[in-house]
C-alpha positions, 0 to 999 in steps of 0.5 A: 312161173318157172320151167319145170324139169319134168316138162317143157314149158310153152312159150310165154307172151306178156301176162295180162294183169287181172284184178285181185278179187276181194274175198278176204276182209271184204267178206264180212262187209258183203255179209253185213250188207246182205244182213242189213239189206234184209233188215231194212227192206221189210222195215221200209216196205212196212213204213210205206204200207203204213203210210199209204194206209193211214194217208201219211205220204211222208211216212210212205215216202220214207218207206219207199226210200228205205226199201230202195236203199235196201234193194241197192244194198243187196245188189252191192252185196251180190257184186261185191266180189268184183270190187276191192274192199276200199271201193266197196266201203266207199260206195256204201258210205256215199250211198248211205249219205245220199239215202239219208239226204233223200229221207230228210227231203221226204220227211224233214222231221227225221233230220236229227236222227239222220244227222246223228246217223251220218257219222255211222258210214264214216266210222264203218269205212274207217278200217277200209279206206285210205286217209284221203278217201276218209277225209272226203267221206268226213266232209260229205258226212258234215254236209249231210249232218248240217243239212239234216239238222237244218231241214225242219226249218228250211223245208216248208213241208215239214211233217206235222204228224200225230204223236204215234206216227212221230214216234215210229220214225225216230224209234226205227232210226235208233234201231237201225243205228244200233244194228249199224253200230253192231255191224261196226263192232263186228268189222272192227273186231274182224279188223283187229283180229286181222291186224293181230294175225299180221303181227303174229306172222311178222313176229314168227317170221322174224324169229324164224329167219333170225335162227339161221345164217344159211342163205338157202335156208333163209330163202326156204323159210321165207317161202314157207311163211309167205305161202302160209299167209297167202294160202298158196300151195307153192312158193318160189323165191328167186333172185334177179341176176342182172348181168346174166339177164336171168332169174335164179332160184333161191328158196322154195316151199315145199322144199321138194318143189324147188328141186323139180325146178330148173335152177335158173331161167332167162328173162328174155323168155318171160316178159311178164316176170321182167315187167313185175321186176321193172314196175315193182307191181304184183301180177295175178293170173287165173286159169279161167280168165278169158282175157288171158292169152291161151299160151299163159293158160296152158302154162298154168295148167301144165303146172297143175295149178289154176292161180298164180301171183308174182310179187317183186322183192324190192330193197331200197327202191330196187328190185332184187328178185321175185316171189311166185305163189301158185295154187291148184284152186281157181281165184285162190288169191284175194287182195287180203292174201296178196297184201299179207304176202306183200307185208311179209315180203317187205319185212323180209326183203332186207333179210333176204337181200343180206342172205343173198349177199352173204351167199355171194360172198360165200360163193366168192370165198369158195370159188377160184376168182380166175376160173370160177371153179371150186377152190380147195376148201370148197372141193374138200367140203364137196368130197367130204359130203360125197363120202358121207352120202355113199357111206354104206352104199357099196359098191358106189365110190367117189373118185378124185382126179388130180390134174397137173399141167405139163410145162405150163411155166414155159407157156407162162414165160413165153406169152406172159402171165396175162395170156397164161391166165387166159389159157387157165380159163380156157382149160377150166372151161374144157374141164367143165364141159367134159365132166358130168353136170353133177360132178365138181371141178376145182382149181387148187392153185397155179396149174393144178386142177381137180375133179370130183366124180360122184356115184362111181361104180366102175373104174372104167368110167374114171379111166374114160373121163381121164382120157377125155380130159387128156384129149380135151386139155391137149387141144390147141389154145387160141392166144391171139397170134399163137396156138400153144398146146399144153399137156397134162398128167392125171392121177386118180384115186377111188374112195376106200378103206385108205381114204376115209376123208377128203384129205386122204383122197386128195393126197392119194390122187396127188401121189398118183399124179406125181407117178404119172409125171415120173412115168413120162407125163401126158398120161393118167395113173391110178393110185396104188398102195405102193405109191403111198409107201413111196410117197411116205418114204419121200416125205421122210426123206424131205424131212431129213433133208431139211437143214442138211447144210447147217448140220454139215451133212453135205459133201462136194465131189469134183469131176475134172474138165480137161483139155482134149489136146493134152488131158490137162485139167481146165476146171472142176465141176462141183457135184454135191453129195449128202450123207445124213448122220447114220445113213448111207451116202446119197447121190444127187439124183436121189435128193436134188429133185426133192430139194428143188420141190421143197425149196431146200435147193436154195440153202444147199446151193448157197453152200455148194457155191461157197464151199466150191469157191473156197476149195478151188481158190485154195487149189489155184494158189497151192498148185499155181493154177490161177485159171482153174475154173469152178463149174457149178450147176444152177437149178431153175429155182436157184436162178429165179431166187432174188438172192442169187446175185448177192449170194454169189458176190458174197461168196466171191468176196469171201474166198477171193475167187476171180469171177471169170473162173466161175462158170454157172451151168444152166439148163435149157428149160430155165432159159426157154424164153427171153422174158424180162425177168430172165434177161434181167437175171442174166444181165446181173450175172454177166455184170459180175464177170462170171461165165455162163454155160448151157448144161446138157445142150441138145436135150431140151428146147434148143433155140438159136434165139436164146443162145444169142439173146443171153450171150452164152459163153459155153455149151456142154454137149450132153452125153446122149450125143457121144458116139457109142453111148445109148443116145438117140439117132446117129450120134456122129451126125448129131454131135457134128451138127451141134459142134458146127452150131457152137462154132458158128456162134463162137461158143466154147464147147465141152463134150460130156460123158466121154468114157473111151479114148475113141470118143475123146478122139472123135470130139477132139477131131471135131475141134472141141477143146474140152471134155469131161467123163469117166475116161479122164476121171470120176467125181472124187472127194477133195482129198483125191482132187488134191492128189490128182492136181499134184500129179498133174502139176508134177507130170506123174503117170500111172494108174490113178483117178484119170485112168490108166497109162497117164494123161499124155497122148498126142492128138495124132496118136488119138486120131489114129487110134480112133481110125478117123480119116475125115473129120469134116465129113460125117465121121466115117471110120477108115477102111481097114 
């Protein structure tokens, strides 16, 4: 009773339950009645004829009673198909007892024979009737037997016939009793055979179900056994999804028939199925039932069937599903078929329920609990299966799309993890809606998703799906009072010689995704072989980087931060370098991003802070520069590390460095939102007495809110706002705006990336006290820093690390050299 994928099912009304026809075990009973009736009828007629011929009225009366009994038996045999076997057996037993009483009343002399024969109906009914009915029949038999034995003494017209007539009735009775006993043996043998068949089916099914743990296989095997015992053409097992108010297909026989069915259907459209599930009672429909609704008859015929029976699957008194049997034959299901099917259903219900629960657990184990998408393990299984299926079927391909959300952590930090989870669920729903029904979407963890596309013959199809995903994901996400937008970067890979399994294909897509991020995010990139080579080199570099600080492969170079008024050093920014044994020196841009990804940034950061504090503290003492500052960059991962504050405390205590001389540079992205954890970490750092600076200010998510919330001490203006650099827009206007902002917030400011005297003069004219850049000094190793500081301490001039011509230059001379006449305007140069 399920919608078929090849047709549109008509609307269904409540199914009227029809009687279950009795053509199973009642068949032998009906035949026995017919045979017995045909035997008794001529005997009764013969008795009646002889009695009338010789004037023996009692014999004639007995003959008439026997003939009428035989006619009644034949009528019952004809109508037996409309009665259950229990009803038929009960009617025959009672009718036989009534006939015996009538015969004894007509001729009391046969009372002994009738008394003996009164047990026969009870014995015949034994295999068919319930215990309560059997008890009643035995009581009736006892009454009939007692009456029959007492009749010769109670009834005054007891027959006194001659010896020949007196012998006819007892002899005939013995013959009839013998025939009845043979019928009993026949039915007992049939019942024993049926019982043996039941046991054989149950044992075979138990052995078959014990041979598999696969839930779907259990459902299919159970459907096969039920279909066999019920002589059904089709059998479908379904589970009841109460939460979704629907029925879900779990197994079928033949298996091919299950594939043509919809996987689930709503119970609201099928009240008869709901009635079976609620009542725990079977329901049978035949196509020629005139009482059935026309819509139901049309539904059965549309399936090509003429009979349908539904059986509930009940475990511990609760319906868990339904079994649907159908046949192309009319009135195909007898009571015997239904009882056998119910027997197997009862025996297998617990096994079926365990298989269903096992399947649910397996589904949970293979699904992402937040989004309901496949998890990594499930996705890999699907990819391996898809690759195996297309093997040798060129030009079909399997494609994997690796999706990584851009800056999703910012959304999480701003709105909290609960709303972040809602955003992930929304994105998962969008991915599901965009891909084809036969494709698979998965969540690999965090903000990473993947999509499996099967049977891909054209790379343009993959590109189109990628573009739809980018468009769909980037739509606003409704989160109560906000509608943030999250972008994505997608890398995709097609199956081929370099991706023979799921791991290779996922790896290639992952590599392509990182290429998409490196290319600017918000786009998709196809995997190429050169990307694999780059990734391999990156992997080798990551392995080489691991433990670099313990092998003493790290170096610190320092770039001075100077006073723009006179060029004197105010501090030193520590810049790490890495030189593996036997390799060239690596600059920060070549390995710090990788260190951040792998977590190696934490031990590297510990070394940088410890070594930097040690060096600067030594220079403070040696050159009498007690206020010389150390500037150290702090990455997002370092900032979130719970061991950051204890590590800084330890470094300060170990080196004797004053906390006020340590400035930590943090990027704007790290402080995007004043969440609880961020505020707490800032509070812990400020409690140490050190200074906090925003590095590369103006390039990220600049916000007055976080500048105020975090009580930042210093802004380091990014080099892109230095006039004459390759920045964006009018650097004069932008730099002046940033300076005005910093001045309004009473923040110290450092201009980075100064490479010329004019640039230094410009920022000095704006009122910025500190600067940094190649114009003053390039990053230099510790030995060069010592020479630089010694030269500054002694006032020496000449070409050196700080540039030609010495550091001393008056403010007025620099301004004149820059040709600036209006430092409060927009930075226009004076007319020449």
